[in-house]
C-alpha positions as CSV (number, residue, x, y, z in Angstrom):
1,M,58.6,76.9,-9.4
2,A,58.0,79.8,-7.0
3,G,55.6,81.5,-9.5
4,F,53.5,78.3,-10.2
5,E,49.8,78.5,-9.1
6,I,47.1,75.9,-9.3
7,N,43.9,77.0,-11.1
8,K,41.3,75.5,-8.8
9,R,38.4,77.0,-10.8
10,A,39.6,75.3,-14.0
11,I,39.9,72.0,-12.2
12,E,36.4,72.2,-10.8
13,K,35.0,73.1,-14.2
14,M,36.7,70.1,-15.8
15,Q,35.3,67.8,-13.1
16,R,31.8,69.1,-13.8
17,E,32.2,68.4,-17.5
18,I,33.5,64.9,-16.9
19,A,30.5,64.1,-14.6
20,K,28.1,65.4,-17.3
21,E,29.7,63.1,-19.9
22,F,29.3,60.1,-17.6
23,E,25.6,61.0,-17.1
24,R,25.0,61.3,-20.9
25,A,26.8,58.0,-21.5
26,A,24.8,56.3,-18.8
27,R,21.5,57.5,-20.3
28,K,22.6,56.4,-23.8
29,H,24.0,53.1,-22.8
30,P,22.5,52.0,-19.5
31,I,24.2,49.2,-17.6
32,R,22.2,45.9,-17.7
33,V,22.9,43.3,-15.1
34,P,21.5,39.8,-16.0
35,V,19.3,38.5,-13.2
36,Q,18.1,34.9,-13.2
37,V,15.2,34.0,-11.0
38,D,14.2,30.4,-10.7
39,A,10.6,29.7,-10.2
40,P,9.9,27.9,-6.9
41,A,9.4,24.2,-7.3
42,I,5.8,23.3,-6.9
43,P,5.4,19.7,-5.9
44,S,3.1,17.9,-8.2
45,A,0.0,16.4,-6.7
46,S,0.1,12.6,-6.9
47,P,-3.1,11.4,-5.2
48,M,-2.1,7.7,-4.8
49,N,1.4,8.6,-3.6
50,A,-0.3,10.5,-0.8
51,G,-1.6,7.2,0.5
52,I,-5.1,8.4,1.2
53,E,-6.5,5.0,0.3
54,K,-5.4,3.8,3.7
55,D,-7.0,6.8,5.5
56,P,-10.5,5.8,6.4
57,H,-12.0,9.3,6.5
58,L,-10.0,11.2,3.8
59,S,-10.7,8.5,1.2
60,R,-14.4,8.4,2.0
61,L,-14.6,12.2,2.1
62,L,-13.0,12.5,-1.3
63,V,-15.4,10.0,-2.9
64,W,-18.3,11.8,-1.2
65,L,-17.1,15.2,-2.5
66,D,-16.7,13.8,-6.0
67,D,-20.3,12.3,-5.9
68,L,-21.6,15.7,-4.7
69,A,-19.7,17.6,-7.4
70,A,-21.3,15.3,-10.1
71,L,-24.7,16.1,-8.8
72,Q,-24.1,19.9,-8.3
73,P,-21.4,21.0,-10.8
74,G,-19.7,24.3,-9.8
75,V,-21.1,24.4,-6.3
76,A,-18.8,24.3,-3.3
77,A,-19.3,21.4,-0.9
78,D,-19.1,21.8,2.8
79,V,-16.8,19.3,4.5
80,S,-18.7,20.0,7.8
81,S,-21.7,18.2,6.4
82,Y,-19.6,15.0,6.1
83,V,-18.0,15.5,9.5
84,D,-21.5,15.8,11.1
85,S,-22.8,12.7,9.3
86,E,-19.9,10.7,10.6
87,G,-20.2,11.9,14.1
88,L,-16.7,13.4,14.1
89,P,-15.6,16.5,16.1
90,S,-16.6,19.7,14.2
91,A,-13.0,20.9,14.3
92,E,-12.0,18.0,12.1
93,A,-13.8,19.7,9.1
94,K,-11.2,22.4,8.7
95,T,-8.3,19.9,9.3
96,M,-9.6,17.5,6.7
97,A,-10.2,20.2,4.1
98,L,-6.6,21.5,4.6
99,Q,-5.2,18.0,4.2
100,L,-7.0,17.4,1.0
101,E,-5.9,20.8,-0.3
102,Q,-2.3,20.0,0.7
103,H,-2.5,16.9,-1.5
104,G,-3.9,19.1,-4.4
105,L,-7.2,17.3,-4.4
106,V,-9.5,20.2,-3.5
107,N,-9.4,24.0,-3.4
108,I,-10.8,25.7,-0.3
109,S,-13.2,28.5,-1.1
110,R,-11.9,31.4,1.0
111,D,-14.2,34.4,1.2
112,F,-15.1,37.2,3.6
113,S,-17.6,34.9,5.3
114,G,-14.8,33.2,7.0
115,A,-15.9,29.7,5.9
116,D,-12.8,27.6,5.4
117,T,-14.6,24.2,5.0
118,Q,-16.2,25.0,1.6
119,V,-14.2,23.2,-1.1
120,F,-14.1,22.5,-4.8
121,V,-12.8,19.2,-6.1
122,T,-9.8,19.7,-8.5
123,D,-9.1,17.7,-11.6
124,E,-6.5,15.8,-9.6
125,G,-9.1,15.1,-7.0
126,K,-11.5,13.7,-9.6
127,L,-8.8,11.4,-10.9
128,A,-7.9,10.3,-7.3
129,A,-11.6,9.5,-6.6
130,R,-11.8,7.4,-9.7
131,Q,-8.6,5.5,-8.6
132,L,-10.2,4.9,-5.2
133,R,-13.2,3.4,-6.8
134,T,-10.9,1.1,-8.9
135,L,-9.1,0.0,-5.7
136,Q,-12.4,-0.7,-4.0
137,A,-12.9,-3.5,-6.6
138,D,-9.4,-4.8,-6.5
139,S,-9.6,-8.0,-4.4
140,V,-5.8,-8.4,-4.3
141,A,-5.1,-4.9,-3.0
142,R,-7.9,-5.3,-0.5
143,F,-6.5,-8.6,0.7
144,V,-3.0,-7.1,1.1
145,H,-4.4,-4.2,3.1
146,A,-6.5,-6.5,5.2
147,C,-3.4,-8.5,6.3
148,D,-1.3,-5.5,7.0
149,A,-4.0,-3.5,8.9
150,L,-5.3,-6.5,10.9
151,L,-1.8,-7.5,12.1
152,C,-1.0,-3.9,13.2
153,W,-4.3,-3.6,14.9
154,L,-3.9,-6.8,16.8
155,F,-0.5,-5.7,17.9
156,Q,-1.6,-2.3,19.1
157,T,-4.8,-3.5,20.7
158,G,-3.2,-6.5,22.5
159,G,0.1,-4.8,23.3
160,G,1.8,-7.6,21.4
161,R,1.0,-10.1,24.2
162,D,-2.8,-10.3,24.9
163,L,-5.6,-12.1,23.2
164,V,-7.9,-9.8,21.2
165,E,-11.4,-10.2,19.9
166,V,-10.8,-10.3,16.1
167,M,-14.2,-9.2,15.0
168,A,-13.9,-5.9,16.9
169,F,-11.6,-5.0,14.0
170,V,-14.7,-4.0,12.0
171,E,-15.0,-0.9,14.1
172,A,-11.4,0.1,13.7
173,P,-10.3,2.7,11.1
174,G,-8.0,0.1,9.5
175,S,-11.0,-1.9,8.4
176,Y,-11.6,0.6,5.6
177,F,-9.7,0.6,2.4
178,A,-10.0,3.2,-0.4
179,G,-13.2,4.5,1.3
180,D,-14.9,1.1,1.5
181,S,-15.2,-1.2,4.5
182,L,-13.7,-4.7,4.4
183,S,-16.1,-7.6,4.6
184,V,-16.2,-10.2,7.3
185,D,-14.9,-12.8,4.9
186,E,-12.0,-10.6,3.9
187,I,-11.1,-10.1,7.6
188,L,-11.3,-13.9,8.3
189,G,-9.3,-14.6,5.2
190,A,-6.6,-12.3,6.3
191,L,-6.6,-13.9,9.8
192,E,-6.2,-17.4,8.2
193,H,-3.3,-16.2,6.1
194,L,-1.5,-14.6,9.1
195,T,-2.1,-17.7,11.2
196,R,-0.7,-20.0,8.5
197,R,2.3,-17.8,8.2
198,G,3.0,-17.9,11.9
199,L,2.4,-14.2,12.5
200,V,-0.7,-14.7,14.5
201,R,-1.9,-17.4,16.9
202,R,-5.6,-18.1,17.3
203,A,-7.1,-19.2,20.6
204,N,-9.0,-22.5,20.9
205,D,-12.4,-21.4,19.9
206,I,-15.4,-22.4,17.7
207,P,-14.4,-21.4,14.1
208,S,-18.1,-21.2,13.0
209,V,-18.9,-18.5,15.6
210,T,-17.2,-15.4,14.3
211,S,-18.0,-13.4,17.4
212,S,-15.8,-15.6,19.6
213,I,-12.6,-15.6,17.5
214,K,-9.7,-14.4,19.5
215,A,-6.0,-14.2,18.5
216,E,-2.7,-12.8,19.6
217,V,0.4,-11.7,17.7
218,T,3.4,-14.1,17.8
219,D,7.0,-13.1,18.1
220,S,7.4,-13.3,14.3
221,G,4.3,-11.1,14.0
222,T,5.8,-8.6,16.4
223,D,9.0,-8.6,14.3
224,C,6.9,-8.0,11.2
225,V,5.1,-5.0,12.7
226,L,8.4,-3.5,14.0
227,S,10.1,-3.9,10.7
228,G,7.9,-1.1,9.4
229,G,7.2,-2.9,6.1
230,T,4.3,-4.9,4.7
231,V,3.5,-8.5,5.6
232,S,4.5,-9.5,2.0
233,D,7.9,-7.8,2.4
234,Y,8.5,-9.4,5.7
235,L,7.7,-12.9,4.5
236,S,9.7,-12.4,1.3
237,R,12.8,-11.5,3.4
238,Q,12.3,-14.6,5.6
239,Q,12.3,-16.9,2.6
240,H,15.7,-15.5,1.4
241,T,17.6,-15.3,4.7
242,G,19.6,-18.5,4.0
243,D,19.4,-22.2,4.6
244,T,17.3,-23.3,7.6
245,Y,16.9,-27.0,8.5
246,N,14.3,-28.2,11.0
247,I,14.8,-32.0,11.2
248,S,13.1,-34.3,13.8
249,N,12.6,-38.0,13.9
250,S,14.1,-38.4,10.4
251,T,16.7,-40.7,8.9
252,G,18.9,-40.6,5.9
253,I,18.8,-36.8,5.7
254,V,21.3,-34.8,3.5
255,A,21.4,-31.2,4.5
256,G,23.6,-28.3,3.5
257,S,24.9,-27.0,0.2
258,Q,25.8,-30.3,-1.3
259,Q,26.4,-30.9,-5.0
260,S,25.1,-33.8,-7.1
261,V,22.8,-35.1,-4.4
262,V,19.3,-36.4,-5.2
263,Q,17.2,-36.9,-2.0
264,N,13.7,-38.3,-2.1
265,N,12.5,-38.5,1.5
266,S,9.1,-37.7,2.9
267,Y,10.2,-37.8,6.6
268,G,9.5,-34.4,8.1
269,F,8.5,-33.1,4.7
270,D,6.9,-29.6,5.1
271,A,4.5,-28.7,2.3
272,S,2.6,-26.0,4.3
273,A,3.8,-23.2,1.9
274,L,2.0,-25.0,-1.1
275,A,-1.1,-25.6,1.1
276,E,-1.2,-21.9,1.8
277,F,-0.7,-21.1,-1.9
278,A,-3.6,-23.4,-2.8
279,T,-5.9,-21.7,-0.2
280,L,-5.0,-18.3,-1.7
281,V,-5.8,-19.5,-5.3
282,R,-9.1,-20.8,-4.1
283,Q,-10.0,-17.5,-2.5
284,L,-9.1,-15.4,-5.6
285,A,-10.3,-17.9,-8.2
286,T,-13.5,-15.9,-8.9
287,T,-11.6,-12.7,-9.5
288,L,-9.2,-13.8,-12.3
289,G,-11.5,-13.2,-15.2
290,A,-11.5,-17.0,-16.2
291,S,-14.4,-18.6,-18.0
292,S,-16.7,-20.9,-16.1
293,D,-15.0,-24.0,-17.5
294,Q,-11.5,-22.7,-16.7
295,Q,-12.6,-21.7,-13.2
296,E,-14.1,-25.2,-12.5
297,V,-10.8,-26.9,-13.6
298,L,-8.7,-24.5,-11.5
299,I,-10.8,-25.0,-8.4
300,H,-10.7,-28.8,-8.8
301,D,-6.9,-28.8,-9.3
302,V,-6.5,-26.5,-6.3
303,E,-8.5,-28.8,-4.1
304,V,-6.3,-31.7,-5.1
305,L,-3.1,-29.7,-4.3
306,E,-4.6,-28.5,-1.0
307,E,-5.5,-32.0,0.1
308,A,-2.1,-33.4,-1.0
309,A,-0.1,-30.7,0.8
310,S,-2.2,-30.9,4.0
311,D,-1.8,-34.7,4.3
312,E,-0.2,-35.9,7.6
313,Q,2.4,-37.8,5.5
314,P,2.6,-35.7,2.3
315,E,3.9,-37.4,-0.8
316,P,6.4,-35.1,-2.7
317,G,5.6,-36.7,-6.1
318,R,1.9,-36.2,-5.7
319,I,2.3,-32.6,-4.5
320,R,4.6,-31.8,-7.4
321,T,2.2,-33.1,-9.9
322,A,-0.8,-31.3,-8.3
323,Y,1.2,-28.0,-8.3
324,L,2.1,-28.3,-11.9
325,R,-1.6,-28.8,-12.8
326,V,-2.6,-25.7,-10.9
327,Q,0.1,-23.6,-12.7
328,E,-1.1,-25.1,-16.0
329,A,-4.7,-24.1,-15.1
330,L,-3.5,-20.5,-14.2
331,G,-1.5,-20.3,-17.5
332,A,-4.6,-21.2,-19.5
333,I,-6.3,-18.0,-18.3
334,T,-5.7,-15.4,-21.1
335,T,-7.0,-12.3,-19.2
336,T,-4.0,-10.8,-17.5
337,T,-4.8,-9.3,-14.1
338,A,-2.8,-8.2,-11.0
339,G,-4.3,-11.2,-9.1
340,L,-3.2,-13.7,-11.7
341,T,0.3,-12.3,-11.8
342,L,0.5,-12.4,-8.0
343,L,-0.7,-16.0,-7.8
344,V,1.8,-17.2,-10.4
345,Q,4.6,-15.5,-8.4
346,Q,3.3,-16.8,-5.1
347,G,3.2,-20.3,-6.5
348,Q,6.8,-20.2,-7.7
349,T,7.9,-18.9,-4.3
350,A,6.0,-21.6,-2.4
351,Y,7.3,-24.3,-4.7
352,Q,10.9,-23.1,-4.0
353,A,10.3,-23.0,-0.3
354,V,9.1,-26.7,-0.4
355,F,11.4,-28.3,-3.0
356,G,14.3,-25.8,-3.1
357,G,15.4,-23.6,-5.9
């Protein structure tokens, strides 16, 4: 062992040769590491999901831009022109352009001039503008919006406790739907519906003088507003909350979940739900696509139901017969529309509220 020596030079030479072999192998067979990169999720633009039909300015702006694009194809439109015509602050032009771009409805033309209000309507924007025009002609959608918007406006304006001049609503943003303003008749129709449902209380005024109509939100109306849902949702929940019995000055009443009981008693009989249903049918009769003869029969039957259900001492048998005639008249209409479907469902709900399931 004493004569053993380590040949360091030979070891270093071997290390260099091994390193060269690794380099040649790496060049011949490079190491590949699989890398998977997922593309970022891009939210699809769904114009109607964006809810711009309830925004008074965005909806009108989009329709205005679409009309301008049809007149001047390929030319950028300036949102500032719309803002100026509406008397809005000039700073709103950039904000509104960004909002429409965020929804995928326009593309902002960004160039060296620094103009960020020049926009081009996208294909999604053209589709959304067409849908807005369709909604403008949808009487049912307009009526639903009128009820929701009017109730919220009355609550906000009156603080939930003060009388408010109803016709001042025409100046409020909520009086626009899908870029079109609600008519006075639509506003008064919504007020009548909210009043009949107990969500609004009208002051003692002259019904024929629209400028003097004042109303306040009731406790039920406040609950509806605070629920965060629509008027229809709130009323539907109220109809399915259980058995409620309001009995006064009545005799021979059977109440509760009794079986095998047949009760025919008109004392304290409340047919207001069917009276409201009849009023709604009369308001929408001209929008159901019925022939003139069918429409005449429907209106006649509705008037009979409305009179029977509004009588001081309503007769259940007469009301039931009148209701069935109205449903028969609705069933004779072969053109299926959203309004017709809504009326049939509303009629069934009102009948159940009056006569039970």
